[in-house]
C-alpha positions in Angstrom: -51.1 -37.1 -31.4 -52.9 -34.8 -29.0 -51.9 -36.9 -25.9 -48.5 -36.6 -24.4 -47.0 -39.0 -21.8 -43.9 -36.8 -21.1 -45.3 -36.3 -17.5 -45.0 -40.0 -17.0 -41.3 -40.1 -17.8 -40.6 -37.0 -15.7 -42.4 -38.7 -12.8 -40.2 -41.8 -13.2 -37.1 -39.6 -13.1 -38.3 -37.8 -10.1 -39.0 -41.1 -8.3 -35.7 -42.6 -9.4 -37.6 -45.4 -11.2 -36.4 -47.1 -14.4 -38.8 -48.0 -17.2 -38.2 -51.7 -16.6 -39.2 -51.3 -12.9 -42.5 -49.7 -13.9 -43.1 -52.5 -16.5 -42.7 -55.1 -13.8 -44.7 -53.2 -11.1 -47.6 -52.3 -13.5 -47.5 -55.6 -15.4 -47.1 -53.9 -18.8 -44.9 -54.9 -21.7 -41.9 -53.2 -23.3 -43.9 -52.6 -26.4 -46.4 -50.6 -24.4 -43.6 -48.5 -22.9 -42.4 -47.9 -26.4 -45.9 -46.7 -27.4 -46.0 -44.3 -24.5 -42.5 -42.9 -25.4 -43.9 -42.2 -28.9 -47.1 -40.6 -27.5 -49.2 -43.3 -29.2 -52.6 -44.3 -28.0 -52.7 -46.9 -25.2 -55.8 -48.5 -23.6 -57.4 -47.0 -20.5 -56.7 -50.2 -18.5 -53.0 -49.6 -19.2 -53.3 -46.1 -17.8 -55.1 -47.6 -14.8 -52.3 -50.1 -14.2 -49.7 -47.4 -14.4 -51.6 -45.2 -12.0 -52.0 -48.0 -9.5 -48.3 -48.9 -9.7 -47.3 -45.2 -9.2 -50.1 -44.3 -6.8 -51.1 -41.3 -8.9 -53.8 -39.9 -11.1 -54.0 -40.0 -14.9 -53.4 -36.3 -15.0 -50.0 -36.9 -13.3 -48.8 -39.1 -16.2 -50.5 -37.7 -19.3 -51.9 -34.5 -20.7 -54.1 -33.5 -23.7 -52.4 -31.1 -26.1 -55.0 -29.5 -28.4 -54.3 -29.4 -32.1 -53.4 -26.0 -33.4 -56.1 -25.0 -36.0 -53.5 -23.1 -38.0 -51.5 -26.2 -38.4 -54.5 -27.9 -40.0 -54.7 -25.1 -42.6 -58.2 -24.0 -41.6 -59.0 -20.6 -42.9 -60.4 -17.9 -40.7 -63.8 -18.3 -42.4 -64.0 -21.9 -41.3 -63.2 -21.1 -37.7 
């Protein structure tokens, strides 16, 4: 998946906040937290709730990691 939420979990550590505390404050479920931990897609309203709860921007909790073309077995002629 080209999105990573590692920044979210680092931010929680930096703020001394547990995942359960974020769930309560943002009004999200444990299953959504599990999806974030697996770098799976979540809805934008979920990102908004998290940002509101943490008073941060989306870029503070997630980042786009481009796919490596070589890992997709694209030949140099196709590039």
